[in-house]
C-alpha positions as CSV (number, residue, x, y, z in Angstrom):
1,M,84.5,84.4,95.7
2,S,88.1,84.3,96.7
3,C,90.8,86.2,95.0
4,I,93.5,84.3,93.1
5,P,96.8,85.6,94.9
6,Y,98.8,86.2,91.6
7,G,101.2,88.5,93.3
8,T,102.0,85.8,95.9
9,Y,102.5,83.3,93.1
10,A,104.6,85.3,91.0
11,R,106.9,86.2,93.8
12,E,107.3,82.6,94.7
13,A,108.3,81.8,91.2
14,L,110.8,84.6,90.9
15,L,112.3,83.7,94.3
16,G,112.5,80.1,93.0
17,V,114.7,81.4,90.1
18,V,117.0,83.1,92.8
19,R,117.0,79.8,94.8
20,R,118.0,77.7,91.9
21,V,120.7,80.1,90.9
22,L,122.2,80.0,94.4
23,E,121.9,76.2,94.6
24,D,124.0,76.0,91.3
25,A,126.6,78.5,92.8
26,A,126.7,76.4,95.9
27,R,127.3,73.2,94.0
28,E,129.4,74.5,91.1
29,G,130.9,78.1,92.3
30,I,130.5,81.2,90.5
31,H,132.4,81.4,87.3
32,P,133.4,84.6,85.5
33,P,131.8,86.8,84.1
34,H,128.9,86.1,86.6
35,N,128.6,87.8,89.9
36,F,125.5,88.3,91.8
37,F,124.3,91.7,93.6
38,I,121.8,90.6,96.2
39,T,119.9,93.3,98.1
40,F,117.9,92.5,101.2
41,R,116.3,94.1,104.2
42,T,118.5,94.0,107.3
43,D,115.4,94.8,109.4
44,H,113.5,91.8,108.3
45,P,112.9,89.7,111.4
46,E,114.5,86.6,109.9
47,T,117.7,88.3,108.8
48,K,120.6,87.2,110.7
49,I,123.9,89.6,110.7
50,S,126.2,90.9,113.2
51,D,125.4,93.9,115.3
52,F,128.2,95.6,113.4
53,L,126.5,95.1,110.0
54,R,123.1,96.0,111.4
55,E,124.3,99.2,112.8
56,S,126.0,100.2,109.6
57,Y,123.1,99.0,107.4
58,P,119.9,99.5,109.5
59,D,117.5,99.1,106.7
60,Q,119.0,97.3,103.7
61,M,122.2,96.1,102.4
62,T,123.7,94.7,99.1
63,I,126.2,92.1,99.1
64,V,128.2,90.7,95.9
65,L,128.7,87.0,95.5
66,E,131.8,86.5,93.2
67,C,134.5,83.9,93.1
68,Q,135.2,84.3,96.7
69,F,132.8,83.4,99.3
70,L,132.5,80.6,101.9
71,D,129.7,78.3,103.1
72,L,126.9,79.2,100.8
73,C,124.2,77.1,102.1
74,I,120.5,77.2,100.8
75,N,117.3,76.1,102.3
76,E,113.6,76.7,101.6
77,H,113.6,79.9,103.8
78,G,116.7,81.5,102.7
79,F,120.5,81.2,102.4
80,S,123.5,81.6,104.7
81,V,127.0,82.6,103.5
82,S,130.2,83.9,104.9
83,L,131.8,87.0,103.5
84,S,134.7,89.3,104.5
85,F,134.1,92.8,105.6
86,N,137.0,95.0,106.3
87,G,139.2,91.8,106.7
88,V,136.6,90.3,109.2
89,Q,134.8,87.0,108.3
90,E,131.1,87.5,108.9
91,K,128.3,84.9,108.6
92,L,125.0,86.2,107.2
93,F,121.6,84.5,107.0
94,I,119.3,86.1,104.5
95,P,115.8,85.0,104.2
96,F,114.2,84.8,100.7
97,G,111.3,87.0,102.1
98,G,113.8,89.9,103.0
99,L,115.1,90.1,99.4
100,T,114.5,93.3,97.6
101,S,116.6,92.5,94.5
102,F,118.9,90.1,92.8
103,S,121.0,90.8,89.7
104,D,123.8,89.4,87.5
105,P,124.9,92.4,85.6
106,S,127.2,90.3,83.4
107,V,124.3,89.2,81.5
108,K,122.0,91.9,82.2
109,F,119.5,90.0,84.3
110,G,117.7,91.4,87.3
111,L,114.8,90.9,89.5
112,Q,113.1,93.3,92.0
113,F,110.9,92.2,94.9
114,L,108.4,94.6,96.4
115,P,108.0,94.5,100.2
116,D,105.0,92.9,101.6
117,F,104.2,91.8,98.0
118,E,101.0,90.2,99.1
119,T,99.5,93.7,99.5
120,Y,99.8,94.1,95.6
121,D,97.6,91.3,94.9
122,V,94.6,91.9,92.8
123,P,91.8,92.8,95.2
124,S,88.4,91.1,95.3
125,P,85.7,92.9,93.5
126,P,83.4,94.8,95.8
127,S,80.2,93.1,96.8
128,S,77.3,94.7,94.8
129,E,74.3,94.1,93.0
130,P,74.6,92.3,89.9
131,P,74.6,94.7,86.9
132,T,71.1,95.0,85.2
133,P,71.1,93.4,81.8
134,S,71.1,95.7,78.7
135,G,67.7,96.3,77.4
136,T,65.8,96.4,80.8
137,N,64.8,99.6,82.7
138,G,66.5,98.3,86.0
139,E,63.1,97.2,87.4
140,G,63.0,93.9,85.5
141,N,60.8,95.2,82.7
142,I,62.1,94.8,79.2
143,V,61.9,98.0,77.1
144,K,60.8,97.0,73.6
145,L,62.1,98.9,70.9
146,E,59.0,98.3,68.9
147,S,57.1,100.8,71.1
148,F,59.2,103.6,69.7
149,R,59.0,102.9,66.0
150,K,56.7,104.7,63.8
151,K,53.8,102.6,62.7
């Protein structure tokens, strides 16, 4: 019997919400009061950021998307965006698999993603003997209550 990967399905669905919000933002912009706080793993193998940013944020980093950003592009694996850090334009690629949180505080909306979410799936039940039906003594013999009744 295989285990249904509920954790994986839930993560994919929630990442679909983030993807759709970012697609809308790329097409229409982000209008006040909305702003997105996006936290991601900089050490994720698919994350592409400058060496300067990687040295400054070796594990994870939070970016804020508001009214000013450039070149927001989304694909099935993640998104790229150009942001300014200390007056220097940086292009980042953030894989959806590297996200740890997404929030829009203006509407009190937030999502958190656990790392390696698949490990949180419901495990398969251990292989064991089927339980003995109630009313038996475990050896296949039915215990009849009549034998205990006073006659």
